[in-house]
N, C-alpha and C positions, 0 to 999 in steps of 0.2 A: 310462652306464658301459660301457667297452669290454669285449668278451668276454674272460674270463680265458684265459691261455695254459696249454696242457696240455703237460707235458714227459713224454717216454716213452723207455724204454730196455728192451732185452730181453737177458737173460743166460741161457744154457742153456735156452731155450724158456720162460722165465718172464718175462712182460712186466709192467713196473711203470710206471704212468702217474700223474702228480701234477698237480693243479690247485690252485694257491694263490689265496687270496682275502683281500684286506685287509679287516679288520673295523673300520670307522670308529667304530661305536657302542660298541666295547669298548676303543678306544684313547683316549689322552689326550696328544696331541702337546705340549701346554704343560708336561707332566710327563715328557717323554721316554719315553712308554710307547706302543708300537705293537704291535698284535696281528694275526696272520694265522691263518686256518684253511687247512688243506690237505686235499684229498680225494684218497685213494690208491686205485687199483684194481690188484690183483695178479691176473694171469691165467696159468693153467697151459696153455701152448700145446704142451706136450710130450706124451710117451706114458707117463709114469710119475707116480704119485701122489707129492706132496711135502707136507711140513709146514713152516710157518714157525716156527722155534724162538726166534730172538732178533733184535733190531734194534740198529743202531748209526747214530746221526745225528751229523753235524758241522754246527753252526749258527754262522754267522759274520755279525757285524753290519758295517755300513759303516765302522766304525773299525778293523776287523781283529780284534776280540775274538771268539775262538772258544770255544764250549762243546761238549762231547761228551756225548751221551746214549746209554746202553746199557741194555738190559733184555730181559726175556723177552717174547716175542710182541709184539702190537700191540693197543691198547685192551683189554687184559686177556685176549686170546685168542691161541692158537697154532693158527691155522686149518690144516686139512688140505684140500688141493686135488687132486681127481682130474683127470685129463686133461680139458681143456675147461672146467673150473670157474674161477670168479673169486671173490675176496673184496674187499669195499670197506669203507673206513672213513674217518672224518674226525677229524682231531686239530687241534692248534693250537700256536702258539708266540708268545711275546712277545719284543720286542727293545727296547733303549734307543735305537735309531737308526731313522730313517725308511725304511731299506732294509737288505737283507742277502741271504744266500744259504744254502741248505741242500742237503746231499747225504748219502748214507749207503749202508747195505747191510742186507740181511736174510740171516741164516744159515739155510739150509734143510736138511732131512733128506729124502732121496729113498728110494723103495722099495729095499730091500736094504742100507740103512744108510749109503749114500754121503752125505756132507755137502758143501755148497758154498755160496758167497756169491752173492747176487743184488744187483747194483748198483741203487741208487735214483738216478735221474738228478738232477744238480744243478739246482735251480730257484731262481729269483730271487724275493725277497720285496720287492715294490715298493709304496710308498704314495704318495698324492698330495703328500706333504710332502717328498719327496726332492729333492735339488738337481741333478737331471739326470745322475746317475751311471748308467753303463751297466755291467751285470755280464756 
């Protein structure tokens, strides 16, 4: 199996990297059910403490169907990151098509009450069952 691709983007000294992995053992291609896990690392490379308050995802399948997911924190947490600290978590998503794309943002609170959005890099959800589409 080829090494998974890691997607990375930095906004205001907050680095977000994502590594998606297709989960063949959780998928059922004959039933149009494809599942991916994605591992996220959020690193505070700045000089101020920040807290992740909310998330916003846009998940689009290869037929162009988009769903949006909004909510507080990630995996039930609203992590606080001091300068130099990182928070990692793994989550997942199902699609009805063999490929898709995800992107989004985290809404952060910095010391002093300033709020800002951190972009989550767009990343491709690819399975062995896709028909050669390139995202």
